[in-house]
C-alpha positions, 0 to 999 in steps of 0.5 A: 499499500503506497501512502501519499506524501503527507501521510508518509511525512506524518509517520516519519515525523513521529519518529523524529524525522524533520519535515517542512511545515505543511498543510493538506487541502482539498480545494483551491480555496482551502489551499489558500487559507491553509497556506496562511497558517504557514510562516514562510516567504515562499510555498510549494504546492504538491499534487497528492498521488501515489506515484512518483515523478510529479516534479517532472510532470507539473505536479510540484509548483512553487508559489510566492503568495497565498493567491498564487498557491490558490491558482496552482492548486486549481490547476491540479485538483480534479485533474489527472496527473500523468507521470512516468510511473502512472502510465498513460491514464494518470492518477486523479489529484483529489488533494494538494499538500502546501508547505514552506519552501526550503532553501537547499544547500545540498540534496541527497537520496536516502531510502530503506527497502528489502534486498530482492536477492536475500530479503535483508533490509538495506539502507540505500544512499546517493549523493545525487538526490533530487527530481532527476535522481531516478533518471540518473540512477538508471544511467549509472546505477553506481551512484547508489550505495547500499548497506545491509542492516540488521533485521532486528532494527538495530541502528549502528550510527558509527557504521551508518556514518562510515557508509555515508562517508563512502557514499560521498556525503560530506562531513558537514552534512553527515550528522543531519543525514544520520539523524534522518536515516535513524528516524526513517529506520525506526519508521521502516521497522516499526510499521512493517514498511516495504519502502521508506524513501526520502528524496530529496533529503535536503541539507540547509546551510547550517547543516540541518537536514529535512525530508523535503519529499517522502514516500512510504509503502506498507506491507499489505499482508502485515496490516492486521498488526496495524489497525491504525492504518485500516482507513488509509485506503479512504485517502484515495491512494488505492486505484479503484480496482485495487480497492475492489481487489483488496476488499475481496482478498486479492492482491492486485496491481494494474499494469499497462499491458494487454494480457490479463493474468489470473494467478494464485500466489505472489511468486507464481504471479511474478514468475508468470509476468516475467515469462510473459515479458520474456515471450514478447508480451505485456501483462495488464496486471499483477494478481495474487489470489490469497489462500482465503479467497472464495470463488465469489471473491475470485469472480469479482477479481476476474470481473475487473479484468473483463471490464478492461478494454485493453485486455485482449486475452486472459491467462489463467495459471493456477497451481492448486494446493494448500487451501486454494484448489483449482476448482475454486478458481475455475468456479470463480472464473465461470461465474465471472464469465457468465456475468460478463458482457465482454469475454476475451479469449481464455488460455488456461494452465491448471495443475495440482489439487483438483486440476482435472475436475476444474477443467471439466467444470469449465467445459460443463459451463460451456466456457471456451478456452484453450488448455495447456499442461506447461506454463511456457506453452500457455504463456506463448499462446496468450502472447500470440493471441494478444499480438495477433488477435487470432484465436 
């Protein structure tokens, strides 16, 4: 679950991370009124969406007066903001965050995440932060250094200080960056976050550091440990389809491709999407049917795919086992197709518990589909249909 900037900063502030003074507003008039509560000579108006890349897409604007704040807010609120991370559809801006503009002497990048290879928490840092950081990092990954952290959340200031020095953070900035890193690490571990990102991490002329922009992603599977975050979806940061999926025990992320993917298990879902890309195709979504999901809930999830005009074919790749049997998924699929007006071609690969019965169920429901025993064959066929349109 990706949190908007103002919520991310609110959490970080609870752990001692310095942030600029800011206010949230849902209308241009409120933005003007709220900025008058901030003691500043210059303001920043920021569109509140879940995706990054706002600064290069008109989602971050400076304003010298409250009336200018109102003008900039009016240009954002109620509009869709398209960035490199949103896809062509963009994200609706329902609110803006107005805060004091910071005089920046130096800006850096700092984040905490998990290493995808060994699952260990890591601290990432770069001496080249700012709005163009991601482009710079893509061109030269070596500008980002990483330090593996103890999984128990222990923070060794001496080790972090040596790491920052190696990363190119100058001595006059180091104490301020360490303070930010320490608070960010506390927030990361205490809230079961998968990402805490601060960019830019700004250092003023006096050496004090402040998180000018921040983003936190929470592990949705750990939310049962954090009842205080149950209402965060109402903040508007979840895509409508993702909210429907969440309500039906399905992990779902919309993507920009044309192959709808139905999978049980996060690992199988990632592998399936990777195979689609390797075969020259493009997945329209990531879907993970949880072990507790019922056939009716599965039908809801599949129904979302069938309403998406960009989906040219649906690939079902299910390995039945544990609490999710193949026939449960097949029943949900049949229900969804019986209700749908739009019925794109279906490619199926079923294995494991009740796979044979599931295929029979789909046949008995008179659902037209192509079945394959091997994942690779099913993926290649789905990619072919998406590419050529021929069934």
